[in-house]
NUFI-696569 format. One record per residue (C-alpha): chain; residue number from 0; residue in three letters; x, y, z. Coordinates in Angstrom, 1 decimal, m for minus. Layout:
BEGIN
<'A'; NUM; 'ALA'; <X; Y; Z>>
...
***
This chain:
BEGIN
<'A'; 0; 'MET'; <16.4; 9.8; 16.3>>
<'A'; 1; 'ILE'; <13.7; 7.4; 14.9>>
<'A'; 2; 'ARG'; <14.5; 6.2; 11.4>>
<'A'; 3; 'ILE'; <11.4; 6.1; 9.2>>
<'A'; 4; 'LEU'; <10.6; 4.5; 5.8>>
<'A'; 5; 'ILE'; <7.4; 5.9; 4.1>>
<'A'; 6; 'VAL'; <5.5; 3.6; 1.7>>
<'A'; 7; 'ASP'; <2.7; 4.9; m0.5>>
<'A'; 8; 'ASP'; <1.9; 4.6; m4.2>>
<'A'; 9; 'GLN'; <0.9; 8.2; m4.4>>
<'A'; 10; 'GLU'; <4.0; 10.3; m4.9>>
<'A'; 11; 'LEU'; <2.4; 13.5; m3.5>>
<'A'; 12; 'MET'; <1.4; 11.7; m0.3>>
<'A'; 13; 'ARG'; <4.7; 10.0; 0.4>>
<'A'; 14; 'ASP'; <6.9; 12.9; m0.5>>
<'A'; 15; 'GLY'; <4.7; 15.4; 1.3>>
<'A'; 16; 'LEU'; <4.7; 13.3; 4.5>>
<'A'; 17; 'ALA'; <8.4; 12.8; 4.2>>
<'A'; 18; 'THR'; <9.0; 16.5; 4.0>>
<'A'; 19; 'ILE'; <6.7; 17.2; 7.0>>
<'A'; 20; 'LEU'; <8.1; 14.5; 9.2>>
<'A'; 21; 'ASN'; <11.7; 15.5; 8.4>>
<'A'; 22; 'LEU'; <11.0; 18.8; 10.1>>
<'A'; 23; 'LYS'; <10.6; 17.0; 13.4>>
<'A'; 24; 'ALA'; <13.9; 16.8; 15.4>>
<'A'; 25; 'GLU'; <13.2; 13.3; 16.6>>
<'A'; 26; 'ILE'; <12.5; 11.8; 13.2>>
<'A'; 27; 'ASP'; <14.8; 10.9; 10.3>>
<'A'; 28; 'VAL'; <13.0; 9.8; 7.1>>
<'A'; 29; 'VAL'; <15.6; 7.5; 5.5>>
<'A'; 30; 'GLY'; <13.7; 6.6; 2.4>>
<'A'; 31; 'VAL'; <10.4; 6.2; 0.5>>
<'A'; 32; 'ALA'; <8.8; 3.3; m1.5>>
<'A'; 33; 'SER'; <5.8; 2.9; m3.7>>
<'A'; 34; 'ASN'; <4.6; m0.7; m2.9>>
<'A'; 35; 'GLY'; <5.1; m3.5; m0.4>>
<'A'; 36; 'LYS'; <7.8; m5.3; m2.4>>
<'A'; 37; 'GLU'; <9.9; m2.2; m2.8>>
<'A'; 38; 'ALA'; <9.3; m1.4; 0.9>>
<'A'; 39; 'PHE'; <10.7; m4.8; 1.9>>
<'A'; 40; 'GLU'; <13.7; m4.3; m0.4>>
<'A'; 41; 'LYS'; <14.5; m0.9; 1.0>>
<'A'; 42; 'ALA'; <13.8; m1.9; 4.6>>
<'A'; 43; 'THR'; <16.3; m4.7; 4.2>>
<'A'; 44; 'ARG'; <18.9; m2.3; 3.1>>
<'A'; 45; 'LEU'; <18.1; 0.8; 5.2>>
<'A'; 46; 'ARG'; <17.0; m1.0; 8.4>>
<'A'; 47; 'PRO'; <14.5; 1.7; 9.5>>
<'A'; 48; 'ASP'; <13.0; 1.6; 13.0>>
<'A'; 49; 'ILE'; <9.5; 2.0; 11.7>>
<'A'; 50; 'VAL'; <7.8; 1.7; 8.3>>
<'A'; 51; 'LEU'; <4.7; 3.8; 7.6>>
<'A'; 52; 'MET'; <2.8; 1.5; 5.2>>
<'A'; 53; 'ASP'; <m0.1; 2.3; 3.0>>
<'A'; 54; 'ILE'; <m2.5; m0.6; 2.4>>
<'A'; 55; 'ARG'; <m3.8; m0.3; m1.1>>
<'A'; 56; 'MET'; <m0.9; m0.4; m3.5>>
<'A'; 57; 'PRO'; <0.0; m2.2; m6.8>>
<'A'; 58; 'ILE'; <2.5; m5.1; m7.2>>
<'A'; 59; 'ALA'; <2.4; m5.9; m3.5>>
<'A'; 60; 'ASN'; <m0.1; m4.3; m1.1>>
<'A'; 61; 'GLY'; <0.5; m3.2; 2.4>>
<'A'; 62; 'VAL'; <m0.6; m6.4; 4.0>>
<'A'; 63; 'GLU'; <1.9; m8.4; 1.8>>
<'A'; 64; 'GLY'; <4.6; m5.8; 2.5>>
<'A'; 65; 'THR'; <4.0; m6.0; 6.2>>
<'A'; 66; 'LYS'; <4.2; m9.8; 6.2>>
<'A'; 67; 'LEU'; <7.6; m9.7; 4.3>>
<'A'; 68; 'ILE'; <9.0; m7.1; 6.8>>
<'A'; 69; 'THR'; <7.8; m8.5; 10.1>>
<'A'; 70; 'SER'; <8.8; m12.1; 9.2>>
<'A'; 71; 'SER'; <12.3; m11.1; 8.0>>
<'A'; 72; 'LEU'; <13.2; m7.9; 9.9>>
<'A'; 73; 'PRO'; <11.9; m8.4; 13.5>>
<'A'; 74; 'GLU'; <13.5; m5.2; 14.7>>
<'A'; 75; 'THR'; <11.6; m3.1; 12.2>>
<'A'; 76; 'LYS'; <8.0; m2.1; 13.2>>
<'A'; 77; 'VAL'; <5.2; m1.4; 10.8>>
<'A'; 78; 'LEU'; <2.5; 1.3; 11.3>>
<'A'; 79; 'MET'; <m0.3; 1.2; 8.7>>
<'A'; 80; 'LEU'; <m1.5; 4.4; 7.0>>
<'A'; 81; 'THR'; <m5.1; 3.9; 5.9>>
<'A'; 82; 'THR'; <m8.5; 5.3; 5.0>>
<'A'; 83; 'PHE'; <m11.6; 4.0; 6.8>>
<'A'; 84; 'ASN'; <m12.5; 2.2; 3.5>>
<'A'; 85; 'ASP'; <m9.5; m0.1; 4.1>>
<'A'; 86; 'SER'; <m11.1; m1.6; 7.2>>
<'A'; 87; 'ALA'; <m11.3; m5.0; 5.6>>
<'A'; 88; 'PHE'; <m7.5; m5.1; 5.4>>
<'A'; 89; 'ILE'; <m6.6; m3.5; 8.7>>
<'A'; 90; 'PHE'; <m6.9; m6.5; 10.8>>
<'A'; 91; 'GLU'; <m5.2; m8.6; 8.2>>
<'A'; 92; 'ALA'; <m2.2; m6.3; 8.5>>
<'A'; 93; 'LEU'; <m2.3; m6.5; 12.3>>
<'A'; 94; 'GLU'; <m2.4; m10.2; 12.1>>
<'A'; 95; 'GLU'; <0.8; m10.1; 10.0>>
<'A'; 96; 'GLY'; <2.5; m8.1; 12.7>>
<'A'; 97; 'ALA'; <1.7; m4.5; 12.2>>
<'A'; 98; 'SER'; <1.9; m2.4; 15.3>>
<'A'; 99; 'GLY'; <m1.3; m0.4; 14.6>>
<'A'; 100; 'TYR'; <m2.8; 2.0; 12.1>>
<'A'; 101; 'LEU'; <m3.6; 5.6; 11.5>>
<'A'; 102; 'LEU'; <m5.9; 7.4; 9.1>>
<'A'; 103; 'LYS'; <m4.0; 9.3; 6.4>>
<'A'; 104; 'ASP'; <m5.7; 12.6; 7.1>>
<'A'; 105; 'MET'; <m4.8; 12.7; 10.8>>
<'A'; 106; 'PRO'; <m2.8; 15.8; 12.0>>
<'A'; 107; 'THR'; <1.0; 15.5; 11.7>>
<'A'; 108; 'ASP'; <1.3; 15.7; 15.5>>
<'A'; 109; 'ALA'; <m0.9; 12.7; 15.9>>
<'A'; 110; 'ILE'; <1.2; 10.7; 13.4>>
<'A'; 111; 'VAL'; <4.4; 11.8; 15.3>>
<'A'; 112; 'GLN'; <2.8; 10.7; 18.6>>
<'A'; 113; 'ALA'; <1.8; 7.3; 17.1>>
<'A'; 114; 'ILE'; <5.4; 6.9; 15.9>>
<'A'; 115; 'MET'; <6.7; 7.5; 19.4>>
<'A'; 116; 'THR'; <4.2; 5.1; 20.8>>
<'A'; 117; 'VAL'; <5.2; 2.3; 18.5>>
<'A'; 118; 'GLN'; <8.9; 3.0; 19.0>>
<'A'; 119; 'SER'; <8.4; 2.6; 22.8>>
<'A'; 120; 'GLY'; <6.7; m0.8; 22.3>>
<'A'; 121; 'GLY'; <3.1; 0.2; 22.2>>
<'A'; 122; 'MET'; <0.4; m0.3; 19.7>>
<'A'; 123; 'VAL'; <m1.7; 2.3; 17.9>>
<'A'; 124; 'LEU'; <m5.4; 1.3; 17.8>>
<'A'; 125; 'PRO'; <m7.6; 4.5; 17.6>>
<'A'; 126; 'ARG'; <m10.5; 3.6; 19.9>>
<'A'; 127; 'GLU'; <m13.4; 5.0; 18.0>>
<'A'; 128; 'LEU'; <m12.2; 3.8; 14.7>>
<'A'; 129; 'THR'; <m11.4; 0.3; 16.0>>
<'A'; 130; 'ALA'; <m14.8; 0.1; 17.5>>
<'A'; 131; 'GLU'; <m16.4; 0.8; 14.2>>
<'A'; 132; 'ILE'; <m14.1; m1.7; 12.4>>
<'A'; 133; 'VAL'; <m15.0; m4.4; 14.9>>
<'A'; 134; 'LYS'; <m18.7; m3.7; 14.4>>
<'A'; 135; 'GLU'; <m18.1; m4.1; 10.6>>
<'A'; 136; 'MET'; <m16.2; m7.3; 11.2>>
<'A'; 137; 'ARG'; <m19.0; m8.7; 13.3>>
<'A'; 138; 'LYS'; <m21.6; m7.9; 10.6>>
<'A'; 139; 'ASN'; <m19.5; m10.0; 8.2>>
<'A'; 140; 'GLN'; <m19.2; m13.0; 10.5>>
<'A'; 141; 'VAL'; <m21.6; m15.6; 9.4>>
<'A'; 142; 'THR'; <m21.4; m18.2; 12.2>>
<'A'; 143; 'ASP'; <m21.5; m18.2; 15.9>>
<'A'; 144; 'HIS'; <m18.3; m20.3; 15.9>>
<'A'; 145; 'GLU'; <m16.4; m17.3; 14.5>>
<'A'; 146; 'THR'; <m17.3; m15.0; 17.4>>
<'A'; 147; 'LYS'; <m17.2; m17.5; 20.2>>
<'A'; 148; 'VAL'; <m14.4; m16.9; 22.7>>
<'A'; 149; 'PRO'; <m11.9; m19.8; 22.7>>
<'A'; 150; 'LYS'; <m12.0; m21.9; 25.8>>
<'A'; 151; 'LEU'; <m8.3; m21.1; 26.4>>
<'A'; 152; 'ILE'; <m9.4; m17.8; 27.8>>
<'A'; 153; 'ASN'; <m10.5; m19.7; 31.0>>
<'A'; 154; 'ASP'; <m6.8; m20.5; 31.7>>
<'A'; 155; 'LEU'; <m6.0; m16.8; 32.3>>
<'A'; 156; 'THR'; <m5.9; m15.4; 35.8>>
<'A'; 157; 'GLU'; <m7.9; m12.3; 36.6>>
<'A'; 158; 'ARG'; <m4.7; m10.2; 36.4>>
<'A'; 159; 'GLU'; <m3.8; m11.7; 33.0>>
<'A'; 160; 'LEU'; <m7.3; m10.8; 31.7>>
<'A'; 161; 'GLU'; <m6.7; m7.2; 32.9>>
<'A'; 162; 'VAL'; <m3.4; m7.0; 31.1>>
<'A'; 163; 'LEU'; <m5.0; m8.5; 28.0>>
<'A'; 164; 'ASN'; <m7.7; m5.9; 28.1>>
<'A'; 165; 'LYS'; <m5.0; m3.1; 28.2>>
<'A'; 166; 'LEU'; <m3.1; m4.7; 25.3>>
<'A'; 167; 'GLY'; <m6.3; m4.5; 23.2>>
<'A'; 168; 'LEU'; <m6.4; m0.8; 23.9>>
<'A'; 169; 'GLY'; <m2.9; m0.4; 22.5>>
<'A'; 170; 'LEU'; <m1.1; 0.3; 25.8>>
<'A'; 171; 'ASN'; <2.6; m0.5; 26.2>>
<'A'; 172; 'ASN'; <4.1; m2.2; 29.3>>
<'A'; 173; 'LYS'; <4.9; 1.1; 31.1>>
<'A'; 174; 'GLU'; <1.3; 2.4; 30.6>>
<'A'; 175; 'ILE'; <m0.2; m0.9; 31.7>>
<'A'; 176; 'ALA'; <2.0; m0.9; 34.8>>
<'A'; 177; 'THR'; <0.8; 2.6; 35.7>>
<'A'; 178; 'GLU'; <m2.8; 1.8; 35.2>>
<'A'; 179; 'LEU'; <m2.7; m1.5; 37.1>>
<'A'; 180; 'PHE'; <m0.3; m0.3; 39.8>>
<'A'; 181; 'ILE'; <2.3; m3.0; 39.2>>
<'A'; 182; 'THR'; <5.9; m3.0; 37.9>>
<'A'; 183; 'GLU'; <6.8; m3.2; 34.2>>
<'A'; 184; 'GLY'; <8.6; m6.4; 34.9>>
<'A'; 185; 'THR'; <5.4; m7.9; 36.3>>
<'A'; 186; 'VAL'; <3.5; m6.7; 33.2>>
<'A'; 187; 'LYS'; <6.1; m8.3; 30.9>>
<'A'; 188; 'ASN'; <5.7; m11.6; 32.8>>
<'A'; 189; 'HIS'; <1.9; m11.5; 32.5>>
<'A'; 190; 'VAL'; <2.1; m10.7; 28.8>>
<'A'; 191; 'SER'; <4.4; m13.6; 28.2>>
<'A'; 192; 'ASN'; <2.2; m16.0; 30.2>>
<'A'; 193; 'LEU'; <m1.0; m15.0; 28.5>>
<'A'; 194; 'ILE'; <0.5; m15.2; 25.0>>
<'A'; 195; 'SER'; <1.7; m18.7; 25.9>>
<'A'; 196; 'LYS'; <m1.7; m19.8; 27.4>>
<'A'; 197; 'LEU'; <m3.6; m18.4; 24.4>>
<'A'; 198; 'GLU'; <m1.2; m20.1; 22.0>>
<'A'; 199; 'LEU'; <m0.5; m16.8; 20.2>>
<'A'; 200; 'ARG'; <2.6; m15.6; 18.4>>
<'A'; 201; 'ASP'; <3.2; m12.2; 20.0>>
<'A'; 202; 'ARG'; <1.6; m9.2; 21.8>>
<'A'; 203; 'THR'; <0.1; m8.0; 18.5>>
<'A'; 204; 'GLN'; <m1.9; m11.2; 18.1>>
<'A'; 205; 'ALA'; <m2.9; m10.8; 21.8>>
<'A'; 206; 'ALA'; <m4.2; m7.3; 21.1>>
<'A'; 207; 'ILE'; <m6.2; m8.5; 18.1>>
<'A'; 208; 'PHE'; <m7.6; m11.4; 20.2>>
<'A'; 209; 'ALA'; <m8.7; m8.9; 22.9>>
<'A'; 210; 'VAL'; <m10.5; m6.7; 20.4>>
<'A'; 211; 'ARG'; <m12.0; m9.5; 18.4>>
<'A'; 212; 'TYR'; <m13.5; m11.3; 21.4>>
<'A'; 213; 'HIS'; <m14.7; m8.3; 23.3>>
<'A'; 214; 'ILE'; <m12.0; m8.5; 26.0>>
<'A'; 215; 'SER'; <m11.3; m4.8; 25.3>>
<'A'; 216; 'THR'; <m14.2; m2.4; 25.2>>
<'A'; 217; 'PHE'; <m13.9; 0.9; 23.3>>
***
């Protein structure tokens, strides 16, 4: 049973989603919140496995709420619920430790599948949407310096580059192992090594790095 906290400032949205998700045998919605601050307070008390977090909210938005939760509750994962108009904030949320994002109008089954993916250690980065967001990011980048791949990338082995590419596509260790015909333990070692070499905090930052610098193609 996966324990879920739903965060959205629109009562109809959060209560409706809670009702729908509670019908799924593998999911238990343990609470709802209306902003990032309340989400952190409830997550601290309820200790959900995953927080479904809206981005645009009063008092404390989803990026701020994500930062509070990921920095204080490392066992709790955050999955963003967004609209495409929130693209400016999506990568900010990922950089604060969110495990991916979904559009609010996605089918319930897609949301459930995303929850299962995040629970198993993967990331949710919808390929077509992420490609569009990256294009938008590049339009807004004003200097070559911002888009230039850091020289640290040269320290990665060919296999580590392959693993980094898969991280940027949102795959978990098991999926990467299957695609590259290696063991999960070997994937875990490669992930740890590339995070260290690139001087990143975790696999989420590695995934963002892969997307931002064209290592992963969509």
